[in-house]
C-alpha positions as CSV (number, residue, x, y, z in Angstrom):
1,M,-10.8,-84.4,88.3
2,G,-11.0,-86.3,85.1
3,A,-14.2,-87.6,83.6
4,A,-16.2,-90.7,84.6
5,I,-19.3,-92.6,83.7
6,Q,-21.6,-93.7,86.4
7,F,-24.7,-95.9,86.6
8,F,-25.0,-95.3,90.3
9,R,-24.3,-91.8,91.6
10,G,-20.8,-91.7,93.1
11,V,-19.7,-95.0,91.7
12,D,-17.5,-94.8,88.6
13,E,-18.0,-97.6,86.0
14,P,-14.5,-99.0,85.3
15,V,-15.5,-100.7,82.0
16,V,-14.7,-98.5,79.1
17,P,-17.6,-98.5,76.5
18,D,-17.5,-98.7,72.8
19,I,-19.0,-95.3,71.7
20,R,-20.6,-94.6,68.2
21,L,-21.8,-91.2,67.2
22,T,-24.3,-90.3,64.6
23,R,-25.3,-86.8,63.6
24,S,-27.9,-85.2,61.4
25,R,-26.8,-83.7,58.1
26,D,-26.8,-80.2,59.5
27,G,-24.8,-81.4,62.6
28,R,-27.2,-79.9,65.1
29,T,-28.8,-83.1,66.4
30,G,-27.5,-86.5,67.0
31,Q,-26.9,-89.4,69.3
32,A,-24.1,-91.3,71.0
33,L,-24.6,-95.0,71.6
34,F,-22.5,-96.4,74.4
35,V,-22.1,-100.2,74.7
36,F,-20.5,-101.6,77.9
37,E,-19.6,-105.3,77.7
38,Q,-19.7,-107.0,81.2
39,P,-19.9,-103.8,83.1
40,D,-19.5,-103.8,86.9
41,A,-22.9,-102.2,87.2
42,L,-24.4,-105.6,86.2
43,A,-22.4,-107.6,88.8
44,P,-24.8,-109.5,91.1
45,E,-23.5,-107.6,94.2
46,T,-24.3,-104.3,92.6
47,M,-27.6,-105.2,91.0
48,G,-29.6,-102.1,92.0
49,D,-32.0,-100.3,89.8
50,I,-30.1,-98.5,87.1
51,T,-32.1,-95.3,86.5
52,G,-29.7,-93.7,84.0
53,M,-26.2,-93.1,82.9
54,F,-24.3,-90.1,84.3
55,M,-21.3,-88.6,82.5
56,V,-19.5,-86.6,85.1
57,D,-16.7,-84.1,84.6
58,D,-15.5,-80.7,85.9
59,E,-18.5,-79.0,84.2
60,G,-21.1,-81.1,85.9
61,A,-23.0,-84.1,84.7
62,L,-24.8,-85.1,81.4
63,V,-27.6,-87.6,82.0
64,T,-29.5,-90.0,79.9
65,R,-32.3,-92.2,81.1
66,E,-32.1,-94.3,77.9
67,V,-30.3,-97.3,79.4
68,K,-31.1,-101.0,78.6
69,A,-29.5,-104.3,79.4
70,R,-28.7,-106.8,76.7
71,F,-29.2,-110.5,77.7
72,V,-27.4,-113.6,76.6
73,N,-28.8,-117.0,77.7
74,G,-31.0,-115.2,80.3
75,K,-28.1,-113.2,81.9
76,A,-27.5,-109.6,81.5
77,S,-24.2,-109.3,79.6
78,A,-24.0,-105.7,78.4
79,L,-25.5,-102.3,79.0
80,E,-26.5,-100.0,76.1
81,A,-27.1,-96.3,76.7
82,T,-28.1,-93.6,74.2
83,Y,-27.4,-89.9,74.8
84,T,-29.2,-87.6,72.4
85,W,-28.4,-83.9,71.8
86,K,-30.8,-81.4,70.2
87,N,-28.5,-78.5,69.4
88,T,-24.9,-77.5,68.7
89,E,-24.3,-76.3,72.3
90,D,-25.3,-79.7,73.7
91,F,-23.1,-81.5,71.1
92,E,-20.1,-79.3,72.0
93,R,-20.7,-80.0,75.7
94,F,-20.8,-83.7,75.0
95,M,-17.6,-83.6,72.9
96,R,-15.8,-81.8,75.8
97,F,-16.9,-84.6,78.1
98,A,-15.8,-87.3,75.5
99,Q,-12.4,-85.6,75.2
100,R,-11.9,-85.5,79.0
101,Y,-13.1,-89.1,79.3
102,A,-10.6,-90.3,76.6
103,E,-7.8,-88.4,78.3
104,S,-8.6,-89.7,81.8
105,H,-8.8,-93.3,80.5
106,D,-5.7,-93.2,78.3
107,L,-7.9,-93.8,75.2
108,G,-7.1,-92.8,71.6
109,F,-9.7,-90.2,70.6
110,S,-10.9,-90.1,67.0
111,G,-12.9,-87.2,65.8
112,R,-14.2,-89.2,62.9
113,E,-17.9,-89.8,62.8
114,E,-20.1,-92.3,61.1
115,G,-23.2,-91.4,59.2
116,G,-22.6,-87.7,59.1
117,E,-20.3,-85.2,57.6
118,E,-16.8,-84.8,58.9
119,A,-16.5,-82.3,61.7
């Protein structure tokens, strides 16, 4: 199994997000901001309640409840989700997911980060 992102349990979101990482100076805490433009989760036929974003891989699932829709002309056009980690172990777990997600979606993966020191 590769890695997938889900807004509804068991339903993989096919739209690949733009992901930006920020970390504290000591590297222990930080956030990943995911932006999905026109995701399937916002399609009228799927409009259920989105209660979170689930990042699923072989190790299990990482969950964030910080998900909000961005609206243009009164219509939801994007989803933004923020995943926060509080320690190095959580960050390393997130990075393992990110690597698997990149590999399973044929993405180039850059370890470069904004706003913090190079890893």
